[in-house]
Steps between C-alpha positions, in 0.01 A plus 500: 500500500309828469460453123337159550264644760408788268435260208278283719302804617457619140385152391250484786363848422472410129319176579253675729443769236429238234255322729317825570477574126372150430239534774351805326469303176280231655127560466305315762157402373212597725282235659135518402246518780206586270393448141299757304310394192476788253263522204700653214344647188624408151741234618659281232724198531794656320686819586233656723508209747880499501509875554273471803706213642822694449359822649357333809789256552742791533282686750590524869296259709388273214590134546309330216306594188276270297294597198190327366478707182196330352301581815656844538625420852829572671588334832763684702653357816627790706626613838219718637749696713682619188235553233122542478249360251427856380869554427502175298197622301692821423802298385285294262358830373856620444557190289215612274203308638212617709436269791303471820524293815278195465592314820759518776586162652725367768752239389282232664189618315691499172610141568141397581374649172779374273635194679851646504711782630588797275778410256838646573616496139311805374263503204335203340514607137125557507421139586436530874158409630373699794201353681198727511 
């Protein structure tokens, strides 16, 4: 009887350990409460736009990233408690493009300007249109 009890305890401990490990592998996406529109210099549709999307998408506090390469604009939905617009400018700079904050909008203001909420899927392959 003691062997069965020991096996059950070991199984329970193993299951809890696996659940804890799995919990650390889950990345919970932040919820955007603001959108910053950045003007980025020298932005192209190809690799430069993808590099910016990849850099910002992996940053703490960033929920969405959209690029309008032809206009040189990057829209970033972010959690203002986790990241600042200036930090996002620095990240774009780290991706090889100078940028500056053009506008900071609430989610409601972004919806009024564009007619939609920020996309959750990431970049737009340079085909996004951001209302001016």
